[in-house]
Residue frames as qw, qx, qy, qz and C-alpha x, y, z in Angstrom:
[[0.103, 0.328, -0.380, 0.859, -14.60, -0.98, -16.59],
 [0.295, -0.489, -0.787, 0.234, -16.49, -1.09, -13.32],
 [0.194, -0.724, -0.152, -0.644, -18.85, 1.54, -11.90],
 [0.477, -0.072, -0.639, 0.599, -17.53, 2.44, -8.44],
 [0.386, -0.771, -0.238, -0.446, -19.74, 3.80, -5.65],
 [0.447, 0.096, -0.571, 0.682, -17.84, 5.18, -2.64],
 [0.449, -0.743, -0.387, -0.311, -19.85, 5.93, 0.50],
 [0.451, 0.032, -0.483, 0.750, -18.68, 8.11, 3.37],
 [0.352, -0.743, -0.185, -0.538, -19.92, 10.36, 6.15],
 [0.164, -0.536, 0.615, -0.554, -19.47, 10.80, 9.87],
 [0.169, 0.016, -0.972, 0.164, -19.89, 7.83, 12.19],
 [0.145, 0.308, 0.785, -0.517, -23.31, 6.60, 13.21],
 [0.395, 0.380, -0.030, -0.836, -25.34, 7.95, 10.29],
 [0.821, 0.282, 0.429, -0.250, -26.01, 4.61, 8.56],
 [0.227, 0.670, -0.582, -0.402, -23.12, 4.46, 6.05],
 [0.128, -0.214, 0.964, 0.097, -22.72, 0.71, 6.27],
 [0.480, 0.423, 0.701, -0.317, -26.46, 0.07, 6.05],
 [0.470, 0.748, -0.055, -0.466, -26.57, 2.24, 2.93],
 [0.102, 0.535, -0.783, -0.300, -23.61, 0.35, 1.44],
 [0.301, 0.053, 0.948, -0.084, -25.41, -2.93, 2.11],
 [0.507, 0.607, 0.445, -0.421, -28.59, -1.60, 0.55],
 [0.334, 0.699, -0.417, -0.476, -26.64, -0.58, -2.55],
 [0.040, -0.302, 0.937, 0.174, -25.27, -4.12, -2.87],
 [0.341, 0.267, 0.878, -0.204, -28.58, -5.90, -2.32],
 [0.459, 0.696, 0.318, -0.451, -30.65, -3.57, -4.48],
 [0.207, 0.615, -0.583, -0.490, -28.11, -3.46, -7.32],
 [0.102, -0.097, 0.982, 0.127, -28.34, -7.24, -7.45],
 [0.371, 0.485, 0.712, -0.348, -32.15, -7.12, -7.26],
 [0.412, 0.776, 0.012, -0.477, -32.10, -4.69, -10.19],
 [0.908, 0.318, 0.199, 0.188, -29.92, -7.17, -12.16],
 [0.240, 0.876, -0.373, 0.192, -26.80, -5.03, -11.81],
 [0.780, -0.467, 0.416, -0.027, -24.41, -7.83, -10.97],
 [0.721, -0.412, -0.448, 0.331, -22.01, -9.22, -9.92],
 [0.143, -0.932, 0.089, -0.319, -20.93, -6.67, -7.30],
 [0.630, 0.102, -0.504, 0.582, -17.65, -6.34, -5.44],
 [0.442, -0.857, -0.154, -0.214, -18.37, -5.12, -1.90],
 [0.542, 0.319, -0.434, 0.645, -15.40, -3.53, -0.12],
 [0.549, -0.795, -0.259, 0.006, -15.62, -3.06, 3.65],
 [0.518, 0.454, -0.248, 0.681, -12.94, -0.39, 4.11],
 [0.410, -0.731, 0.133, -0.529, -14.18, 0.62, 7.57],
 [0.218, 0.334, -0.836, 0.376, -11.98, -0.78, 10.39],
 [0.442, 0.016, 0.642, -0.627, -15.18, -1.20, 12.42],
 [0.274, 0.098, -0.774, -0.561, -16.28, -3.81, 9.91],
 [0.438, 0.198, 0.749, -0.456, -19.85, -5.09, 9.86],
 [0.512, 0.381, -0.330, -0.695, -20.82, -5.01, 6.19],
 [0.254, 0.129, -0.946, -0.156, -20.41, -8.79, 6.06],
 [0.139, 0.261, 0.831, -0.472, -23.14, -9.26, 8.69],
 [0.423, 0.486, 0.166, -0.746, -25.55, -7.02, 6.80],
 [0.524, 0.421, -0.542, -0.505, -24.92, -9.08, 3.66],
 [0.932, -0.121, 0.124, -0.317, -25.40, -12.40, 5.44],
 [0.843, 0.321, -0.355, 0.246, -21.81, -13.66, 5.10],
 [0.662, -0.719, 0.100, 0.187, -18.76, -13.91, 7.34],
 [0.444, 0.786, -0.381, 0.201, -15.39, -12.36, 6.53],
 [0.916, -0.327, -0.104, 0.206, -12.94, -14.83, 8.07],
 [0.655, -0.134, 0.070, 0.740, -9.87, -12.85, 7.04],
 [0.119, 0.971, 0.136, -0.157, -9.17, -9.14, 6.68],
 [0.564, 0.700, -0.207, 0.385, -6.39, -7.22, 4.98],
 [0.267, -0.792, 0.407, -0.369, -5.15, -6.23, 8.44],
 [0.830, -0.343, 0.428, -0.099, -4.85, -9.82, 9.68],
 [0.901, 0.372, 0.112, 0.194, -3.38, -11.08, 6.41],
 [0.247, 0.861, -0.327, 0.300, -0.69, -8.42, 6.62],
 [0.462, -0.641, 0.564, -0.240, 0.50, -9.90, 9.90],
 [0.934, 0.028, 0.355, -0.029, 0.24, -13.44, 8.55],
 [0.726, 0.641, -0.072, 0.240, 2.38, -12.56, 5.53],
 [0.029, -0.841, 0.450, -0.299, 4.90, -10.80, 7.79],
 [0.698, -0.443, 0.536, -0.170, 5.22, -13.91, 9.98],
 [0.932, 0.262, 0.239, 0.077, 5.54, -16.31, 7.05],
 [0.520, 0.777, -0.212, 0.284, 8.21, -14.13, 5.45],
 [0.262, -0.778, 0.496, -0.282, 10.10, -13.83, 8.75],
 [0.803, -0.259, 0.529, -0.091, 10.19, -17.61, 9.11],
 [0.030, 0.480, -0.736, -0.476, 11.46, -18.06, 5.59],
 [0.513, 0.208, 0.822, -0.135, 8.46, -20.19, 4.67],
 [0.560, 0.745, 0.254, -0.259, 7.72, -18.37, 1.41],
 [0.463, -0.361, 0.550, 0.594, 10.76, -19.25, -0.63],
 [0.294, 0.196, 0.681, 0.642, 10.67, -17.83, -4.13],
 [0.065, -0.753, -0.522, -0.394, 7.88, -15.33, -3.41],
 [0.148, 0.308, -0.283, 0.896, 8.12, -11.84, -1.93],
 [0.017, 0.325, 0.711, -0.623, 6.11, -10.72, 1.08],
 [0.356, 0.347, -0.001, -0.868, 4.06, -8.39, -1.10],
 [0.461, 0.124, -0.718, -0.506, 3.34, -11.13, -3.64],
 [0.232, -0.174, -0.930, 0.228, 2.32, -13.44, -0.82],
 [0.143, 0.359, 0.500, -0.775, 0.03, -10.83, 0.69],
 [0.427, 0.285, -0.294, -0.806, -1.59, -10.07, -2.66],
 [0.411, 0.013, -0.874, -0.259, -2.16, -13.78, -3.21],
 [0.130, -0.268, -0.849, 0.437, -3.69, -14.27, 0.23],
 [0.266, 0.339, 0.228, -0.873, -5.97, -11.26, -0.21],
 [0.485, 0.188, -0.523, -0.675, -7.25, -12.55, -3.54],
 [0.400, -0.083, -0.913, -0.022, -7.89, -15.91, -1.89],
 [0.046, -0.231, -0.702, 0.672, -9.76, -14.28, 1.03],
 [0.354, -0.078, -0.269, -0.892, -12.66, -12.97, -1.05],
 [0.342, 0.189, 0.807, -0.443, -15.95, -14.00, 0.54],
 [0.141, -0.127, -0.717, -0.671, -18.45, -15.25, -2.02],
 [0.364, 0.313, 0.586, -0.653, -22.14, -14.42, -1.72],
 [0.505, 0.553, 0.660, 0.063, -25.11, -14.58, -4.08],
 [0.447, 0.765, 0.265, 0.380, -23.93, -12.48, -7.06],
 [0.034, -0.940, 0.235, -0.247, -21.37, -10.57, -4.98],
 [0.775, 0.010, -0.402, 0.487, -17.93, -10.98, -3.47],
 [0.361, -0.923, -0.017, -0.131, -16.72, -9.20, -0.33],
 [0.668, 0.208, -0.367, 0.613, -13.27, -8.07, 0.77],
 [0.461, -0.860, -0.216, -0.027, -12.74, -6.56, 4.22],
 [0.291, 0.734, -0.368, 0.492, -10.02, -4.12, 5.30],
 [0.773, -0.443, -0.405, 0.205, -10.33, -4.76, 9.04],
 [0.334, -0.931, 0.142, 0.032, -8.12, -3.18, 11.67],
 [0.445, 0.642, -0.579, 0.233, -4.35, -2.92, 11.51],
 [0.896, -0.441, -0.037, -0.040, -2.91, -5.66, 13.71],
 [0.839, -0.139, -0.004, 0.526, 0.49, -5.78, 15.33],
 [0.288, -0.689, 0.086, 0.659, 3.23, -3.15, 15.17],
 [0.368, 0.012, 0.560, 0.742, 4.08, -1.06, 12.17],
 [0.258, 0.318, -0.068, -0.910, 2.43, 1.36, 9.82],
 [0.604, 0.405, 0.648, -0.224, -0.86, 0.43, 8.16],
 [0.334, 0.701, -0.260, -0.574, 0.21, 2.23, 4.98],
 [0.027, -0.313, 0.895, 0.315, 1.73, -0.96, 3.58],
 [0.282, 0.323, 0.896, -0.112, -1.49, -2.94, 3.96],
 [0.352, 0.723, 0.266, -0.532, -3.43, -0.02, 2.52],
 [0.194, 0.617, -0.535, -0.543, -1.14, 0.11, -0.51],
 [0.109, -0.064, 0.975, 0.183, -1.57, -3.62, -1.04],
 [0.350, 0.540, 0.694, -0.323, -5.35, -3.28, -0.84],
 [0.302, 0.740, -0.093, -0.593, -5.15, -0.48, -3.40],
 [0.098, 0.436, -0.785, -0.428, -3.06, -2.63, -5.73],
 [0.213, 0.157, 0.964, -0.035, -5.38, -5.61, -5.24],
 [0.380, 0.650, 0.465, -0.465, -8.48, -3.54, -5.98],
 [0.266, 0.669, -0.373, -0.585, -6.86, -2.18, -9.12],
 [0.005, 0.252, -0.926, -0.282, -6.21, -5.74, -10.21],
 [0.088, 0.267, 0.959, -0.037, -9.59, -7.33, -9.45],
 [0.268, 0.477, 0.382, -0.745, -12.15, -4.50, -9.56],
 [0.367, 0.383, -0.424, -0.734, -12.45, -4.53, -13.34],
 [0.124, -0.055, -0.980, -0.148, -13.71, -8.11, -13.11],
 [0.029, 0.565, 0.751, -0.340, -16.91, -6.69, -11.61],
 [0.137, 0.603, 0.417, 0.666, -19.25, -4.24, -13.35],
 [0.349, -0.807, -0.100, -0.465, -20.13, -2.70, -9.98],
 [0.546, 0.026, -0.574, 0.610, -18.01, -1.93, -6.92],
 [0.406, -0.812, -0.190, -0.374, -19.47, -0.60, -3.63],
 [0.517, 0.194, -0.523, 0.650, -17.02, 0.74, -1.03],
 [0.513, -0.805, -0.279, -0.103, -18.05, 1.35, 2.58],
 [0.425, 0.520, -0.360, 0.647, -15.40, 3.80, 3.78],
 [0.438, -0.381, -0.565, 0.586, -14.46, 4.64, 7.34],
 [0.058, -0.917, -0.348, 0.187, -15.87, 7.87, 8.78],
 [0.153, -0.807, 0.239, 0.518, -14.34, 10.91, 7.12],
 [0.649, 0.721, -0.174, -0.172, -12.09, 10.97, 4.08],
 [0.463, -0.611, 0.621, 0.161, -9.08, 8.94, 5.21],
 [0.705, 0.110, 0.668, 0.212, -9.52, 6.13, 2.69],
 [0.527, 0.796, 0.286, 0.091, -10.47, 8.44, -0.15],
 [0.016, -0.945, 0.307, 0.107, -7.49, 10.69, 0.52],
 [0.529, -0.428, 0.699, 0.219, -5.24, 7.61, 0.34],
 [0.517, 0.477, -0.443, -0.556, -6.68, 6.95, -3.14],
 [0.484, -0.113, 0.866, -0.061, -7.53, 3.30, -2.49],
 [0.599, 0.546, 0.579, 0.090, -9.63, 3.65, -5.63],
 [0.413, 0.133, 0.331, 0.837, -8.52, 5.48, -8.75],
 [0.214, -0.082, -0.083, -0.970, -11.75, 7.44, -8.99],
 [0.271, 0.357, 0.808, -0.382, -15.27, 7.05, -7.64],
 [0.020, 0.360, 0.640, 0.679, -17.89, 7.24, -10.36],
 [0.411, -0.706, -0.322, -0.479, -20.40, 8.15, -7.66],
 [0.252, 0.133, -0.619, 0.731, -19.35, 9.70, -4.34],
 [0.481, -0.621, -0.522, -0.333, -22.12, 9.37, -1.75],
 [0.083, 0.269, -0.516, 0.809, -22.06, 11.61, 1.33],
 [0.492, -0.486, -0.705, -0.156, -24.40, 10.43, 4.10],
 [0.044, -0.255, 0.435, -0.863, -25.89, 12.36, 7.01],
 [0.086, -0.521, -0.816, 0.234, -28.66, 12.01, 9.53],
 [0.063, 0.767, 0.434, 0.469, -31.30, 14.80, 9.49],
 [0.455, -0.736, -0.261, 0.428, -29.91, 16.66, 12.52],
 [0.205, 0.977, -0.058, 0.033, -28.67, 20.20, 12.00],
 [0.411, -0.716, 0.538, 0.171, -25.29, 19.23, 13.44],
 [0.730, 0.039, 0.639, 0.242, -25.03, 16.21, 11.13],
 [0.545, 0.761, 0.307, 0.170, -25.89, 18.29, 8.06],
 [0.032, -0.965, 0.255, 0.048, -23.35, 20.94, 9.04],
 [0.592, -0.457, 0.625, 0.224, -20.72, 18.21, 9.40],
 [0.718, 0.376, 0.537, 0.234, -21.57, 16.95, 5.94],
 [0.317, 0.945, 0.043, 0.062, -21.08, 20.44, 4.54],
 [0.262, -0.822, 0.494, 0.111, -17.60, 20.58, 6.10],
 [0.736, -0.097, 0.641, 0.197, -16.86, 17.11, 4.76],
 [0.637, 0.671, 0.334, 0.183, -17.64, 18.30, 1.25],
 [0.048, 0.968, -0.245, -0.025, -15.29, 21.25, 1.75],
 [0.517, -0.536, 0.646, 0.166, -12.58, 18.69, 2.54],
 [0.774, 0.339, 0.514, 0.148, -13.48, 16.70, -0.57],
 [0.458, 0.873, 0.059, 0.159, -12.68, 19.75, -2.67],
 [0.221, -0.886, 0.407, 0.006, -9.65, 20.72, -0.61],
 [0.598, -0.365, 0.700, 0.142, -8.13, 17.25, -0.89],
 [0.408, 0.476, -0.518, -0.583, -9.08, 17.01, -4.56],
 [0.531, 0.042, 0.836, -0.130, -10.87, 13.70, -4.16],
 [0.202, 0.180, -0.642, -0.718, -11.69, 12.45, -7.65],
 [0.389, 0.337, 0.814, -0.267, -15.27, 11.51, -8.43],
 [0.116, 0.298, 0.673, 0.667, -17.67, 11.59, -11.34],
 [0.341, -0.585, -0.335, -0.655, -20.97, 12.55, -9.74],
 [0.021, 0.157, -0.655, 0.738, -22.01, 13.53, -6.22],
 [0.518, -0.495, -0.594, -0.365, -24.94, 12.20, -4.22],
 [0.130, -0.288, 0.561, -0.765, -26.11, 13.40, -0.82],
 [0.545, -0.351, -0.732, -0.209, -28.25, 10.99, 1.21],
 [0.293, -0.387, 0.419, -0.768, -30.10, 12.24, 4.28],
 [0.447, -0.090, -0.890, -0.014, -30.92, 9.15, 6.30],
 [0.256, -0.378, -0.787, 0.415, -33.60, 8.41, 8.93],
 [0.160, -0.233, -0.118, -0.952, -35.97, 11.21, 8.01],
 [0.069, 0.326, 0.826, -0.455, -38.93, 11.46, 10.35],
 [0.374, 0.666, 0.285, -0.579, -40.88, 13.73, 8.02],
 [0.683, 0.461, 0.473, 0.311, -41.50, 13.56, 4.26],
 [0.226, 0.954, 0.031, 0.195, -40.53, 17.23, 4.10],
 [0.687, 0.174, -0.263, 0.655, -36.88, 18.25, 4.22],
 [0.382, -0.760, -0.271, 0.450, -35.89, 20.60, 7.01],
 [0.201, 0.976, -0.063, -0.055, -34.61, 24.11, 6.29],
 [0.351, -0.690, 0.583, 0.247, -30.99, 23.07, 7.04],
 [0.662, 0.091, 0.703, 0.244, -31.33, 20.13, 4.61],
 [0.490, 0.803, 0.328, 0.087, -32.69, 22.42, 1.91],
 [0.028, -0.949, 0.280, 0.145, -29.83, 24.87, 2.48],
 [0.546, -0.408, 0.680, 0.272, -27.32, 22.03, 2.22],
 [0.657, 0.422, 0.589, 0.208, -28.82, 20.91, -1.08],
 [0.310, 0.945, 0.107, 0.018, -28.62, 24.44, -2.40],
 [0.203, -0.868, 0.422, 0.162, -25.02, 25.00, -1.29],
 [0.544, -0.303, 0.742, 0.249, -23.63, 21.65, -2.48],
 [0.607, 0.514, -0.221, -0.565, -25.70, 21.35, -5.68],
 [0.438, -0.227, 0.863, 0.107, -25.26, 17.56, -5.80],
 [0.284, 0.093, -0.732, -0.613, -26.22, 15.54, -8.85],
 [0.561, -0.375, -0.697, -0.242, -28.55, 13.50, -6.63],
 [0.191, -0.303, 0.519, -0.776, -30.20, 14.41, -3.33],
 [0.590, -0.212, -0.738, -0.249, -31.98, 11.49, -1.67],
 [0.407, -0.400, 0.456, -0.682, -34.01, 11.32, 1.53],
 [0.516, -0.072, -0.852, -0.061, -34.49, 7.94, 3.20],
 [0.555, -0.586, -0.043, -0.588, -37.18, 7.68, 5.88],
 [0.309, -0.344, 0.778, -0.426, -36.87, 6.29, 9.38],
 [0.727, 0.075, -0.529, -0.431, -37.91, 2.68, 8.87],
 [0.733, -0.433, 0.383, -0.359, -38.96, 0.16, 11.49],
 [0.988, 0.153, 0.009, 0.030, -37.90, -2.89, 9.46],
 [0.552, 0.607, -0.366, 0.440, -34.40, -1.49, 8.96],
 [0.269, -0.655, 0.456, -0.539, -34.17, -0.60, 12.66],
 [0.905, -0.246, 0.233, -0.257, -35.28, -4.10, 13.74],
 [0.899, 0.340, -0.174, 0.214, -32.66, -5.71, 11.48],
 [0.257, 0.677, -0.437, 0.534, -30.00, -3.51, 13.06],
 [0.521, -0.543, 0.418, -0.509, -31.09, -4.37, 16.60],
 [0.925, -0.117, 0.305, -0.195, -31.40, -8.12, 16.01],
 [0.322, -0.522, 0.702, 0.363, -28.39, -8.52, 13.76],
 [0.748, 0.425, 0.508, -0.039, -30.31, -9.62, 10.67],
 [0.375, -0.143, 0.503, 0.765, -29.21, -9.12, 7.09],
 [0.263, 0.432, -0.035, -0.862, -30.59, -6.84, 4.40],
 [0.136, -0.011, -0.855, -0.501, -31.72, -9.60, 2.04],
 [0.016, 0.465, 0.845, -0.265, -34.90, -9.79, 4.11],
 [0.160, 0.592, 0.181, -0.769, -35.89, -6.28, 2.98],
 [0.261, 0.257, 0.748, 0.554, -38.01, -6.27, -0.15],
 [0.263, -0.158, -0.215, -0.927, -40.64, -4.13, -1.79],
 [0.130, 0.833, 0.257, 0.472, -42.97, -2.52, -0.84],
 [0.566, -0.565, -0.205, 0.565, -40.65, -1.43, 1.99],
 [0.193, 0.972, 0.112, -0.065, -40.28, 2.33, 1.48],
 [0.312, -0.747, 0.477, 0.341, -36.50, 2.42, 1.91],
 [0.578, 0.014, 0.735, 0.353, -36.11, -0.39, -0.61],
 [0.441, 0.749, 0.481, 0.113, -38.44, 1.38, -3.06],
 [0.025, 0.979, -0.102, -0.175, -36.49, 4.63, -2.76],
 [0.447, -0.515, 0.626, 0.379, -33.17, 2.85, -3.24],
 [0.578, 0.319, 0.691, 0.295, -34.52, 1.19, -6.39],
 [0.291, 0.919, 0.265, 0.016, -35.67, 4.58, -7.66],
 [0.236, -0.859, 0.344, 0.298, -32.24, 6.04, -6.87],
 [0.547, -0.197, 0.714, 0.392, -30.47, 3.26, -8.79],
 [0.492, 0.615, 0.580, 0.208, -32.85, 3.81, -11.69],
 [0.084, 0.985, 0.051, -0.142, -32.19, 7.57, -11.62],
 [0.368, -0.652, 0.533, 0.394, -28.45, 6.97, -11.77],
 [0.662, 0.545, -0.337, -0.389, -29.09, 4.79, -14.81],
 [0.185, -0.455, 0.871, -0.021, -27.41, 1.68, -13.47],
 [0.725, 0.174, 0.601, -0.286, -30.31, -0.60, -14.34],
 [0.720, 0.667, -0.035, -0.186, -29.35, -0.20, -17.99],
 [0.033, -0.728, 0.677, 0.097, -25.69, -1.13, -17.45],
 [0.732, 0.242, -0.620, -0.148, -24.33, -4.41, -18.74],
 [0.758, -0.511, 0.309, -0.263, -24.36, -7.23, -16.20],
 [0.952, 0.221, -0.125, 0.170, -21.84, -9.33, -18.08],
 [0.134, -0.868, 0.470, -0.084, -18.37, -9.53, -16.60],
 [0.784, 0.263, -0.539, 0.161, -15.35, -11.78, -16.71],
 [0.183, 0.402, -0.657, 0.611, -13.62, -13.07, -13.61],
 [0.053, -0.122, -0.857, 0.498, -14.92, -13.77, -10.08],
 [0.348, 0.384, 0.496, -0.697, -18.68, -14.03, -9.80],
 [0.411, 0.369, -0.374, -0.745, -19.30, -14.11, -13.55],
 [0.263, 0.048, -0.938, -0.219, -19.94, -17.85, -13.61],
 [0.151, 0.284, 0.787, -0.527, -22.87, -17.53, -11.23],
 [0.161, 0.606, 0.735, 0.260, -26.44, -17.33, -12.49],
 [0.063, -0.168, -0.056, 0.982, -27.56, -13.86, -13.47],
 [0.271, -0.339, -0.625, -0.649, -31.13, -14.55, -14.49]]
């Protein structure tokens, strides 16, 4: 069974950067291989991980539709074709694979592509001991149950009072929509002070998360974002990297087995 980390929050708070940091630091802590899922239509997790997603679930949906319409997939259903193409579209990186949701393309409801992604994840996720999902802003993906259950649900905010209030409302929706998760983590990103603000302390008290993590404003992370670099360049003693490593250690993932069958398992893990 894989350990699934699902990350969400409002737009612009650093969700995708945090997802990328989870992937890179899990691997650095010998928690590998990792399946990275870019479930945000505004996809950019591939760039942060130094790879390029050539195909997305959205584009493959249209490709499968066209092939089926032309009768070029004799003996195979459209859904089987789409599932096959998605499994073939995995992007391989050092000790991780990436699958990207992308935007819905062409006419029609995106629910079909979403259901296929869900089915594909159910089929392949257990081949990886760790799965990191960068969700779109809000709870749309989680409410659609694209994963059976998140072992760790991570809610991300910036340190602004408005951002923290939004996170509190997001958690209310988590409970209202009965999103399934094992443990809850709250990450306050881009802190300009080592001390949490009063609103942040109130949020911690009201939500009572299993983990409450503050990540400081960091010049190296900001420069990577501005210049389009990838997160593999970040290493200790960078403070954000050190705090992520401590967070992973606190969760207990560094003690998890790194052996797995299937994609990625044949790569070196030493």
